[in-house]
Each structure stands twice: as C-alpha cells, then as structure tokens.
C-alpha positions in Angstrom: 96.8 74.4 109.3 93.4 76.3 108.7 91.1 76.6 105.7 88.3 79.1 106.6 85.5 79.1 104.1 82.9 82.0 104.1 80.4 83.6 101.8 77.6 81.0 102.0 74.1 82.1 102.5 70.6 81.9 101.1 69.9 82.9 97.6 67.0 82.5 95.1 67.2 80.3 92.1 69.2 82.1 89.4 71.1 84.1 91.8 74.8 84.3 92.6 77.2 83.8 95.4 81.0 84.0 95.9 82.6 81.7 98.2 85.9 82.5 99.7 88.5 80.3 101.5 91.4 81.7 103.5 94.4 79.4 103.9 97.0 79.5 106.6 99.6 77.2 108.2 101.0 75.6 105.1 102.8 76.4 101.8 99.7 77.5 99.9 101.6 78.0 96.6 102.5 74.3 96.6 99.0 73.1 96.8 96.2 72.7 94.4 92.9 73.9 95.8 89.4 72.4 95.5 85.8 72.9 96.4 83.6 70.1 97.3 80.0 70.0 98.5 77.7 67.8 100.5 74.0 68.0 100.3 71.9 66.7 103.2 71.7 62.9 103.0 74.2 62.6 100.2 77.9 61.9 99.8 80.4 64.6 99.4 81.1 65.4 95.9 83.7 67.3 93.9 82.8 70.8 92.4 85.9 72.4 91.2 89.7 72.5 91.4 92.5 74.9 90.5 96.2 73.9 90.2 98.9 75.3 92.5 99.7 78.0 89.9 96.2 78.8 89.0 97.0 77.8 85.4 94.4 75.0 85.1 90.9 74.5 86.4 88.5 71.6 86.4 84.8 71.4 87.1 82.2 68.9 87.7 79.8 68.7 84.8 76.9 69.8 87.0 78.5 73.2 87.6 80.6 73.7 84.4 79.7 77.0 82.8 78.0 78.4 85.9 80.8 78.2 88.6 84.3 79.7 88.4 87.2 78.7 90.7 90.2 81.1 91.2 92.9 81.7 93.6 95.2 84.6 94.7 98.5 83.1 96.0 99.6 86.5 97.3 96.6 86.6 99.5 96.4 82.9 100.2 92.8 82.8 99.1 90.7 80.6 96.9 87.3 81.6 95.5 84.3 80.1 94.0 82.0 82.3 92.0 78.7 80.7 91.6 76.1 82.0 89.1 72.7 80.8 87.9 72.3 78.9 91.1 69.9 76.0 91.1 68.1 74.2 94.0 70.3 71.2 93.5 73.3 73.4 94.4 72.1 73.5 97.9 74.8 72.0 100.2 77.6 72.6 102.6 80.6 73.8 100.5 84.1 72.8 101.6 87.5 74.0 100.4 90.4 71.6 100.4 94.1 71.6 99.6 96.1 69.0 97.8 99.9 68.9 97.4 100.9 69.5 93.8 101.2 65.8 92.6 99.2 64.1 95.2 96.2 62.1 94.5 94.1 63.0 97.5 93.3 66.2 99.4 95.3 66.7 102.6 93.6 69.6 104.3 89.9 70.4 104.6 88.0 73.5 105.8 84.9 73.6 108.0 82.4 74.3 105.3 79.9 77.1 104.6 76.1 76.5 103.9 74.7 77.4 100.6 70.8 77.3 100.3 69.1 78.0 97.0 65.4 78.5 97.1 62.8 79.1 94.6 
C-alpha cells in the first residue's frame, strides 16, 4: 500500500497550490480519502474528505470555501486544490484512506510540506 503525496511548496499569502495523492496497493474505489495537516508543534488536524464515490465532500471550518477536495478513481488520485492561502495553512499535508463505513483512516501517506509566507 502506498499513498504518495506531492505538490507542496512555498507560496505567498493569497496564493494557490494543488496537492496530489497517488494511491496504489489497495482497492481505491472502496475507500474514502482525506487530507490532514500538521503544523510544527501542533497536533494533526482534519482538512477535508471525499467519499469513495466522490459524491460527498466535507471540510474543516478553517478551510471551507478556500479548499476543494476531489478524486479520480480511474487514475487512483485524490487532489486538494488550495486557494487564498494563509500563513496558518502552513503545515505538512497528509493524504489518508478510510474503508467506506470505517470510523478511522487505515492508510497514510508520507506528507508534503506547504509553506505560506507573507
């Protein structure tokens, strides 16, 4: 099983980034996918999730309206489009996979750093 996150980098306040996560080694279409982040010195927090079918999405209040999660089951990819980035969005971003009706995430990627500077 592998979740390979990419697309992180340094961007100025108000800028945009698109994170990608490539999944392999499990039945991608049976898993909901999520993005989480962990800022330095803080606990990991939920950012966004998309159901296995892509039909429903949910966001943390802090990113709602600025971030968009999506998935392409044919390509086994999940994306996080981030707009109007703020300094407080600076963190390592992780993608994760959760079996359809499960309560917790089973698989985690290695993370990609996003740094937002003024």
